[in-house]
C-alpha positions as CSV (number, residue, x, y, z in Angstrom):
1,M,0.0,0.0,0.0
2,R,1.2,3.5,-0.7
3,T,2.5,5.4,2.4
4,P,1.7,9.1,3.1
5,A,5.2,9.8,1.8
6,G,4.2,8.3,-1.6
7,K,6.3,5.1,-1.3
8,E,5.1,1.6,-1.6
9,C,5.4,-0.4,1.6
10,K,3.8,-3.8,2.6
11,Y,3.8,-2.9,6.3
12,F,1.7,0.3,5.9
13,Y,-2.1,-0.1,6.3
14,G,-4.6,2.5,5.6
15,D,-8.4,2.1,6.1
16,Y,-10.3,4.8,4.3
17,Y,-13.6,2.9,3.7
18,R,-16.7,5.1,4.2
19,G,-15.0,8.0,5.6
20,R,-12.6,6.2,7.9
21,N,-9.1,7.6,8.2
22,R,-7.1,4.9,10.1
23,E,-3.5,4.5,9.3
24,E,-0.8,2.4,10.9
25,C,2.6,0.8,10.4
26,R,2.2,-2.9,11.1
27,L,6.0,-3.3,11.4
28,L,6.2,-0.8,14.2
29,A,3.0,-2.1,15.8
30,A,4.6,-5.5,16.2
31,S,7.6,-4.1,18.1
32,P,7.4,-3.0,21.7
33,T,8.1,0.6,21.3
34,S,7.3,3.3,23.7
35,Q,6.6,5.9,21.1
36,N,3.6,6.0,18.9
37,W,3.7,5.9,15.0
38,T,2.8,9.0,13.2
39,P,2.6,9.5,9.4
40,D,5.6,11.9,9.3
41,L,7.9,8.9,10.1
42,C,7.2,7.6,6.6
43,Q,9.2,10.4,5.1
44,T,12.5,9.1,6.4
45,C,11.7,5.5,6.9
46,P,14.3,3.1,5.3
47,V,11.9,0.1,5.1
48,P,10.4,0.8,1.6
49,G,14.0,1.2,0.2
50,I,15.0,-2.1,1.8
51,L,12.0,-3.9,0.4
52,D,12.7,-2.5,-3.1
53,A,16.4,-3.5,-3.0
54,N,16.1,-6.9,-1.3
55,A,13.1,-9.4,-1.6
56,C,14.7,-12.3,0.3
57,Q,12.0,-14.3,2.0
58,H,14.3,-15.4,4.8
59,M,15.1,-11.8,6.0
60,N,13.0,-10.6,9.0
61,L,12.8,-6.9,9.7
62,T,12.2,-5.4,13.1
63,A,11.9,-1.7,13.6
64,T,11.9,0.8,16.5
65,I,11.3,4.5,16.8
66,Q,14.3,6.3,18.3
67,R,15.2,9.9,19.1
68,P,18.9,10.1,19.2
69,F,18.9,13.5,20.9
70,P,16.1,15.4,22.5
71,F,16.2,18.2,19.8
72,I,16.4,15.8,16.8
73,R,13.3,14.4,15.1
74,R,12.2,10.9,15.7
75,Q,13.4,8.3,13.2
76,V,12.8,4.6,12.3
77,V,15.7,2.3,13.0
78,V,15.6,-1.1,11.3
79,H,17.3,-4.3,12.3
80,A,17.4,-7.3,9.9
81,F,17.8,-11.0,10.8
82,C,18.3,-13.9,8.3
83,E,16.3,-17.0,9.3
84,K,18.2,-19.3,6.9
85,C,21.7,-18.7,8.2
86,A,20.5,-17.6,11.7
87,C,22.6,-14.4,11.6
88,P,22.1,-10.7,11.9
89,V,22.2,-8.8,8.7
90,P,24.5,-5.7,8.8
91,E,23.3,-4.1,5.6
92,P,19.6,-5.0,4.9
93,H,19.7,-3.4,1.4
94,I,22.2,-6.1,0.3
95,G,21.3,-9.1,2.5
96,C,23.4,-11.6,4.4
97,G,25.3,-12.9,1.4
98,E,24.4,-16.5,2.2
99,C,20.9,-16.8,0.7
100,H,21.7,-15.3,-2.7
101,I,25.2,-15.5,-3.9
102,L,26.4,-12.2,-5.3
103,P,28.0,-12.2,-8.8
104,P,31.8,-11.7,-8.9
105,I,31.3,-8.2,-10.2
106,F,29.8,-7.1,-6.9
107,T,32.3,-8.8,-4.7
108,G,35.3,-7.4,-6.5
109,E,36.6,-10.7,-7.6
110,T,38.0,-11.0,-11.1
111,H,37.0,-13.8,-13.5
112,D,39.4,-15.1,-16.1
113,P,37.1,-16.0,-19.1
114,D,39.8,-18.4,-20.7
115,P,41.7,-20.3,-18.0
116,A,43.8,-22.2,-20.6
117,G,44.8,-19.0,-22.4
């Protein structure tokens, strides 16, 4: 569903049927956060970008709302975990590297097209 920021996110839910105006982030609703979700958090949320870049079915996302300093706006912080290799994912946009092997061009390895030559 399209978020208030105009991005596509599978965790955002909006109920507008017959004049209702109920919106929620189901990813943040599942986490035990002390702060409430508001639509302005969708502007800087990294989850739609992660979902666009990585569609691995083994990666689980958890999100929390944090305010690094009292004078800075609240932000969504995302943590990823791979169920297949049972490890935390340091860069959710790329993945763990175990589920989907990256081509050599992305890992920096060179490939000799003619080993006999």
